[in-house]
C-alpha positions as MATLAB code, in Angstrom:
seq = 'MGGLLMSAKRSLVLTALAMLAFAANSVLCRLALREGAIDAASFTAVRLLSGALMLALILLLRDRQVKAMVTQGNHGSALALFVYAAGFSLAYVALATGTGALLLFGAVQATMVGVGLYRGERLARAQWLGLALALSGLVALMLPGATAPPLAAAIVMLVAGAAWGVYSLRGKGAADATAVTAGNFLRALIWLLPLALFAWPSQWPKVSGLLYAALSGALASGAGYATWYLALRGLASSTAATVQLSVPVLAALAGVLWMDEALTLRLVLASAAILGGITLVIRRVSSAK';
ca = [
      19.878   -3.194  -28.813;
      18.641   -6.581  -27.874;
      19.771   -6.105  -24.410;
      18.223   -2.907  -23.987;
      14.883   -4.484  -25.328;
      15.165   -7.441  -22.871;
      15.764   -5.335  -19.960;
      12.755   -2.912  -21.080;
      10.620   -6.190  -21.075;
      11.882   -7.282  -17.922;
      10.894   -4.071  -16.195;
       7.468   -3.924  -17.564;
       6.788   -7.596  -16.377;
       8.184   -6.708  -13.065;
       6.181   -3.552  -12.859;
       2.851   -5.388  -13.790;
       3.538   -8.035  -11.132;
       4.376   -5.476   -8.477;
       1.177   -3.698   -9.240;
      -0.850   -6.829   -9.252;
       0.577   -7.908   -5.941;
      -0.296   -4.607   -4.398;
      -3.962   -4.845   -5.682;
      -3.932   -8.222   -4.211;
      -3.379   -7.190   -0.695;
      -6.593   -5.227   -0.713;
      -8.379   -7.954   -2.371;
      -7.260  -10.539    0.069;
      -7.809   -8.299    3.234;
     -11.351   -7.733    2.174;
     -12.038  -11.273    1.244;
     -11.020  -12.515    4.475;
     -12.629   -9.925    6.675;
     -16.022   -9.730    4.669;
     -16.264  -13.553    5.058;
     -15.432  -13.206    8.785;
     -12.584  -15.894    8.327;
     -10.544  -13.918   10.535;
     -10.535  -10.732   12.612;
      -8.417   -7.632   11.776;
      -5.872   -7.989   14.435;
      -5.066  -11.542   13.562;
      -4.995  -10.953    9.788;
      -2.488   -8.165   10.660;
      -0.314  -10.480   12.637;
      -0.199  -13.301   10.279;
       0.462  -10.658    7.452;
       3.331   -9.097    8.941;
       4.771  -12.607   10.220;
       4.613  -14.258    6.919;
       6.020  -11.044    5.170;
       9.002  -11.363    7.322;
       9.581  -14.904    6.633;
       9.167  -14.289    2.742;
      11.790  -11.468    2.889;
      14.166  -13.539    5.036;
      13.848  -16.360    2.283;
      14.407  -13.953   -0.477;
      17.659  -12.526    1.365;
      18.649  -16.091    1.901;
      18.468  -16.739   -1.810;
      19.967  -13.799   -2.836;
      23.193  -13.819   -0.847;
      22.698  -16.886    1.607;
      22.306  -14.785    4.750;
      19.815  -13.089    6.487;
      21.729  -11.084    9.142;
      20.587   -7.995    7.291;
      17.393   -8.202    8.844;
      19.040   -7.515   12.132;
      21.445   -4.816   10.892;
      18.958   -3.136    8.481;
      16.042   -1.126    9.041;
      14.874    1.029   12.393;
      12.169    1.011   14.918;
      10.608    4.262   13.692;
      10.135    2.731   10.125;
       8.643   -0.515   11.699;
       6.224    1.541   13.952;
       5.046    3.229   10.734;
       4.853    0.106    8.794;
       2.724   -1.610   11.810;
       0.454    1.324   12.120;
      -0.179    1.045    8.254;
      -0.820   -2.801    8.446;
      -3.021   -2.646   11.441;
      -4.924    0.565   10.140;
      -5.425   -1.252    6.860;
      -6.908   -4.475    8.271;
      -9.238   -2.392   10.604;
     -10.557   -0.368    7.975;
     -11.168   -3.082    5.395;
     -13.643   -4.679    7.930;
     -16.056   -1.907    6.756;
     -14.702   -0.612    3.346;
     -15.355   -1.805   -0.417;
     -12.170   -2.962   -1.929;
     -11.876   -0.089   -4.359;
     -12.794    2.408   -2.005;
     -10.199    1.508    0.575;
      -7.586    1.211   -2.022;
      -8.456    4.863   -3.215;
      -8.227    6.370    0.081;
      -5.147    4.412    0.911;
      -3.353    5.656   -2.009;
      -4.638    9.259   -2.025;
      -3.369    9.536    1.692;
      -0.135    8.276    0.821;
       0.578   10.780   -1.803;
      -0.998   13.617    0.098;
       1.299   12.807    2.862;
       4.194   13.011    0.847;
       3.360   15.944   -1.170;
       2.513   17.653    2.288;
       6.043   16.579    3.770;
       7.478   18.039    0.834;
       5.893   21.449    1.095;
       6.709   21.554    4.873;
      10.264   21.025    3.801;
      10.338   23.992    1.498;
       9.477   22.511   -1.882;
       7.284   24.904   -4.125;
       4.528   23.562   -6.339;
       3.967   24.994   -9.672;
       0.391   26.336  -10.727;
      -0.563   23.235  -12.233;
       0.498   21.254   -9.308;
      -1.535   23.299   -7.190;
      -4.552   22.679   -9.438;
      -3.906   19.114   -8.964;
      -3.821   19.099   -5.401;
      -7.046   21.042   -5.154;
      -8.605   18.624   -7.480;
      -7.394   15.538   -5.529;
      -8.687   16.922   -2.361;
     -12.081   17.625   -3.630;
     -12.159   14.158   -5.049;
     -11.326   12.908   -1.539;
     -14.128   15.300    0.213;
     -16.671   14.302   -2.347;
     -15.954   10.537   -1.640;
     -16.548   11.138    2.041;
     -19.683   13.349    1.916;
     -22.637   11.843    3.674;
     -24.935    9.998    1.517;
     -26.362    6.407    0.590;
     -22.992    5.628   -1.105;
     -20.624    7.212    1.138;
     -18.110    4.842    2.884;
     -18.579    4.520    6.809;
     -16.710    7.726    8.278;
     -14.856    5.744   11.024;
     -13.504    3.263    8.448;
     -12.538    5.848    6.143;
     -10.586    7.825    8.697;
      -8.596    4.690    9.835;
      -7.724    4.010    6.172;
      -6.425    7.477    5.644;
      -4.303    7.205    8.826;
      -2.981    3.977    7.526;
      -2.116    5.786    4.206;
      -0.269    8.601    5.994;
       1.659    5.941    7.937;
       2.839    4.346    4.733;
       3.668    7.720    3.320;
       5.779    8.330    6.149;
       7.325    4.840    5.853;
       7.946    5.501    2.206;
       9.635    8.911    3.002;
      11.689    7.561    5.744;
      13.143    4.701    3.542;
      13.903    6.784    0.348;
      17.339    6.343   -0.757;
      17.900    3.174    1.044;
      20.904    1.422   -0.412;
      19.315   -2.074   -0.247;
      15.526   -1.419   -0.207;
      14.767   -5.091    0.378;
      17.056   -5.835    3.296;
      15.732   -2.701    5.097;
      12.141   -3.761    4.408;
      13.022   -7.123    5.758;
      14.381   -5.387    8.829;
      11.366   -3.188    9.383;
       9.290   -6.207    9.025;
      11.011   -8.079   11.710;
      10.881   -5.170   14.101;
       7.197   -4.536   13.411;
       6.493   -8.051   14.942;
       7.495   -6.195   18.578;
       4.086   -4.357   18.115;
       1.910   -7.463   17.748;
       1.896   -7.892   21.401;
       0.243   -4.583   22.455;
      -2.140   -5.414   19.483;
      -2.956   -8.702   20.979;
      -3.912   -7.370   24.250;
      -6.415   -4.752   22.939;
      -7.883   -6.779   20.237;
      -7.676  -10.336   21.285;
      -9.889  -12.339   18.864;
     -13.344  -13.660   20.085;
     -12.584  -16.825   18.139;
     -10.009  -18.673   16.324;
      -9.463  -17.641   12.700;
     -10.661  -20.165   10.143;
      -7.971  -22.048    7.603;
      -9.343  -19.696    4.845;
      -8.660  -16.365    6.913;
      -5.145  -17.596    7.739;
      -4.397  -18.485    4.035;
      -5.548  -15.145    2.741;
      -3.614  -13.418    5.440;
      -0.412  -15.379    4.635;
      -0.766  -14.988    0.821;
      -1.105  -11.140    1.509;
       2.122  -11.289    3.682;
       4.328  -13.540    1.765;
       3.229  -12.870   -1.806;
       1.346   -9.429   -2.161;
       3.635   -7.557    0.607;
       6.910   -9.509    0.834;
       7.505  -10.808   -2.746;
       5.422   -7.831   -3.968;
       7.809   -5.151   -2.481;
      11.069   -7.010   -3.418;
       9.574   -7.267   -6.883;
       8.747   -3.585   -6.999;
      12.418   -2.604   -5.939;
      13.801   -4.761   -9.055;
      11.430   -2.934  -11.300;
      12.294    0.425  -10.108;
      15.826   -0.079  -11.452;
      14.630    0.231  -14.903;
      11.928    2.808  -14.416;
      12.179    6.557  -14.895;
      10.824    8.420  -11.572;
       7.882    9.819  -13.478;
       6.881    6.366  -14.734;
       7.379    5.039  -11.186;
       5.056    7.353   -9.970;
       2.329    7.286  -12.202;
       2.068    3.494  -12.732;
       1.261    3.233   -9.047;
      -2.244    4.856  -10.174;
      -3.216    1.751  -11.512;
      -3.592   -0.070   -7.817;
      -6.955    1.532   -6.888;
      -8.299    0.920  -10.402;
      -7.188   -2.713  -10.400;
      -8.277   -3.356   -6.563;
     -11.968   -1.583   -7.544;
     -12.219   -4.016  -10.643;
     -11.323   -6.959   -8.540;
     -13.860   -5.956   -6.071;
     -16.552   -5.572   -8.768;
     -15.788   -8.858  -10.586;
     -15.149  -11.269   -7.561;
     -17.076   -9.836   -4.667;
     -20.006   -8.141   -6.442;
     -19.114   -4.927   -5.137;
     -20.985   -2.045   -6.543;
     -19.010    0.391   -8.851;
     -21.094    3.679   -7.837;
     -20.984    6.723   -9.747;
     -19.654    8.483   -6.825;
     -16.628    6.311   -6.718;
     -16.070    6.754  -10.388;
     -15.999   10.407  -10.282;
     -13.982   10.599   -6.990;
     -11.316    8.255   -8.414;
     -11.233   10.345  -11.466;
     -10.667   13.693   -9.398;
      -8.238   12.007   -6.853;
      -6.008   10.171   -9.626;
      -6.017   12.826  -12.114;
      -5.050   15.392   -9.711;
      -2.423   13.261   -8.218;
      -0.943   12.611  -11.911;
      -0.522   16.493  -12.165;
       1.239   16.755   -9.272;
       3.825   13.853   -9.617;
       4.342   14.534  -13.180;
       5.150   18.149  -12.766;
       7.481   17.110   -9.978;
       9.162   14.552  -12.268;
       9.496   17.053  -15.027;
      10.858   19.744  -12.988;
      13.973   17.297  -11.647;
];
């Protein structure tokens, strides 16, 4: 009994740390770009490089070898990871923290549900209602108006979310998720060369910008993903899917408290519709399994 209780507490702590890490990615990126301390391309490069180094360190500490970075992962998933990371940074040049996280999360879930439908999965009536509610919230968020996010940046973030959804689907069921992620981070570095050619910074990043990017890559991404994979071992699938709904909320609160970003009525209502609709979909999916 005591062992089960300790295991439950461990899963709870790991889950909380992972959600904080995921929300921190949005906060760190927005902080760095809003202050002009670094450009989006450089942030992406430092994030991927520091993430790869952190994952290599984790593998080294775990089994004293990092050869899994070479043998695990694949170039298709690495490209999806790069598109997500680059789009994420580019979008946050103009998006508020909470808005960006909400668009990202909504696109991830919509992509995964859409692929499931394409593969022949069927939704119950409540799931269709949830999907319609989430899509209506997304449309409401992007409608023209004084509090609407910049359209181009919003579209880029949606593309980033779709790429992360594809990445998640490609890695589903991996025997060693940490090793696979490490391998994909390593392979994603290949794409930094064309990124540099098309988006070479006009000035060198400041030390604060490099620090934000390194923290995002090493702690919020590398260590965050490894922590999440450990937490998943003690979570039911329904819990794992639902708990991720906290990420946009945490990111929005951080933006309000630390960066004086406005918590608009549009964002609150759109968040309720999108996250509520997704909850209907994923809870029904989990209960049907």
